[in-house]
C-alpha positions in Angstrom: 34.7 21.2 49.6 32.6 18.0 48.7 31.2 16.0 51.7 29.9 12.6 51.4 27.0 13.3 54.0 23.7 15.3 53.1 23.4 18.8 54.3 21.4 18.5 57.5 24.2 16.3 58.9 26.8 18.9 57.8 25.1 21.6 59.5 24.4 19.7 62.6 28.6 19.3 63.0 29.0 22.7 62.2 26.2 23.6 65.1 28.0 21.5 67.9 29.8 24.6 69.0 30.0 23.0 72.6 32.9 20.9 71.3 34.4 24.0 68.6 37.7 22.7 69.3 37.0 19.2 68.0 36.6 20.9 64.2 38.0 24.6 64.7 41.3 23.9 65.2 42.2 27.5 66.7 39.6 26.8 69.2 41.0 25.5 72.5 37.6 25.8 74.3 34.1 26.8 73.8 31.5 27.9 76.4 28.0 28.3 75.1 26.0 31.1 77.0 22.9 31.0 74.9 20.5 29.0 73.1 17.9 29.5 70.9 14.2 28.3 70.8 15.4 24.7 69.1 18.4 24.3 71.5 21.1 25.6 69.3 24.1 27.8 70.5 23.5 31.5 69.6 26.2 32.8 72.3 29.5 31.4 72.8 32.7 32.6 74.4 35.9 30.6 72.7 39.4 30.5 74.0 41.2 31.0 70.6 45.0 30.2 70.1 47.2 30.9 67.2 50.4 32.6 66.2 51.4 31.8 70.1 48.8 34.1 71.2 45.6 33.1 73.4 42.8 35.1 73.9 39.0 34.5 74.6 36.2 36.0 72.4 32.5 36.3 72.4 30.8 35.0 69.0 27.2 35.4 68.5 25.9 32.8 66.3 23.2 33.2 63.4 21.3 30.3 61.5 20.0 30.2 57.9 18.7 27.8 55.4 22.0 25.1 55.1 24.2 28.1 56.7 25.7 29.1 60.1 27.5 32.5 60.7 29.5 33.3 63.6 30.6 36.8 64.2 32.8 37.9 67.1 30.9 41.0 69.2 33.8 40.9 72.0 37.2 40.2 72.1 41.0 41.6 73.4 43.0 40.6 70.4 40.3 40.3 68.0 39.0 43.8 66.1 36.6 42.0 64.2 35.7 38.3 62.9 32.8 36.7 61.0 33.0 33.1 60.1 30.7 32.1 57.3 29.5 28.1 56.5 27.4 27.8 53.7 26.0 24.1 52.8 24.7 23.3 49.3 22.8 20.2 48.4 24.9 18.7 45.2 21.5 16.2 44.4 23.3 13.3 45.2 23.4 12.9 48.7 26.8 15.1 49.2 27.0 18.6 50.3 29.4 21.1 49.1 30.4 23.3 51.8 31.9 26.6 51.5 33.5 28.7 54.5 34.4 32.3 54.3 36.4 34.0 57.1 37.2 38.0 57.9 39.5 38.7 60.9 41.3 41.9 61.7 43.5 41.6 64.9 44.8 43.9 67.1 48.3 42.4 67.7 51.0 44.3 67.0 54.1 42.9 64.9 52.0 40.6 63.1 52.7 41.1 59.6 49.1 40.6 57.2 50.8 38.0 55.0 51.3 36.2 58.1 47.7 36.3 59.6 46.7 35.8 55.9 48.8 32.4 55.8 47.5 31.2 59.4 43.8 32.0 58.5 44.3 29.8 55.3 45.6 26.8 56.8 43.3 27.0 59.8 40.1 27.3 57.7 41.8 24.5 55.2 41.9 22.2 58.3 38.7 23.4 59.9 37.1 22.0 56.4 38.9 18.8 56.7 37.9 18.2 60.1 34.1 19.0 59.3 34.1 16.5 56.3 35.6 13.8 58.8 33.3 14.1 61.6 30.2 14.7 59.1 31.4 11.4 57.0 32.2 9.4 60.3 
């Protein structure tokens, strides 16, 4: 997705994990447990809701040059999850944002195609929300 904002602004929006529910559509709330020496969240507990399920999951957050990665380290319904955002300067004041995610859940009876469809829809909504906030 192309966003009419510079990379630092886009990363700032993504890194505002105290307000995850503003841009992560499956997140109902988030609580930061730890910060790094720059004040950025490095461990958060997120209450997630999707496909009529609600659960708390703990994510560790790492930062790179133009990237933010959230890795699930504890959760009841989530076996494994990684969400990776990579922001690339397009050279004209805009940013190309690429999001990738993987998720393995322990919920019985949810077909893989259903999970994939829900994840794809959620990812698109998340990117649109990040774009709107960064450009706002």
